[in-house]
C-alpha positions as MATLAB code, in Angstrom:
seq = 'MTDLDSSMIFRVAQDLKTGKHGAFMAYIGEAYLVADTHNQYKLLQAFGDVFDRIYRDIRRNERIQERLSA';
ca = [
      16.583    3.393    5.542;
      14.408    0.282    5.466;
      14.900   -3.452    5.829;
      12.103   -4.341    3.295;
      12.595   -6.282    0.538;
      11.763   -5.049   -2.917;
       7.905   -6.643   -3.235;
       7.611   -5.132    0.287;
       8.161   -1.668   -0.749;
       6.341   -2.063   -4.138;
       3.297   -3.131   -1.959;
       3.669   -0.159    0.290;
       4.241    2.375   -2.624;
       0.929    0.915   -4.090;
      -0.625    1.448   -0.939;
       0.538    4.628   -0.182;
      -0.504    5.724   -4.054;
      -4.201    5.146   -2.763;
      -4.539    8.510   -0.936;
      -5.734    6.730    2.029;
      -2.717    7.772    3.988;
      -3.149   11.440    2.879;
      -2.165   13.426   -0.285;
       1.458   13.956    0.442;
       2.077   10.223    0.765;
       0.249    9.230   -2.293;
       2.585   11.529   -4.331;
       5.546    9.626   -2.466;
       4.200    6.108   -3.095;
       3.511    7.683   -7.198;
       7.040    8.985   -7.494;
       8.408    6.008   -6.182;
       6.387    3.781   -8.607;
       7.989    5.866  -11.293;
      11.357    6.334  -10.072;
      14.666    5.032  -11.199;
      16.282    2.820   -9.063;
      18.761    5.565   -7.783;
      15.805    8.046   -6.963;
      13.817    5.190   -5.524;
      16.749    4.993   -2.869;
      16.688    8.427   -1.936;
      12.862    8.187   -1.572;
      13.721    5.441    0.977;
      16.461    7.017    2.765;
      13.919    9.993    3.476;
      10.833    7.754    4.073;
      11.948    4.663    5.105;
      10.341    5.010    8.456;
       7.240    5.670    7.041;
       7.306    2.331    4.549;
       8.351    0.236    7.396;
       5.465    1.700    9.390;
       3.007    1.400    6.402;
       4.209   -2.109    5.709;
       3.203   -3.322    9.508;
      -0.047   -1.745    9.330;
      -0.639   -3.805    6.132;
       0.360   -7.039    7.860;
      -1.308   -6.110   10.908;
      -4.588   -5.757    8.930;
      -4.162   -8.825    6.687;
      -3.786  -10.959   10.218;
      -7.099   -9.725   11.751;
      -8.642  -10.383    8.527;
      -7.552  -13.893    8.370;
      -9.131  -14.260   12.058;
     -12.097  -12.787   11.068;
     -12.384  -15.168    7.962;
     -11.243  -18.248   10.047;
];
């Protein structure tokens, strides 16, 4: 499971859906976005570590971009 809040999870699912993390993860992101609450929970149980890692990557990239634009 993950400690991310719902907006963070949604953001990760959108990022996964782009396919830049591979086709399988794109399907996981898409599945999360269209799933009902019960199945979203199941996806987070199975792939929570991936959601956490991708969110950390998103935040790290944002911080880098902030430093570059400053």
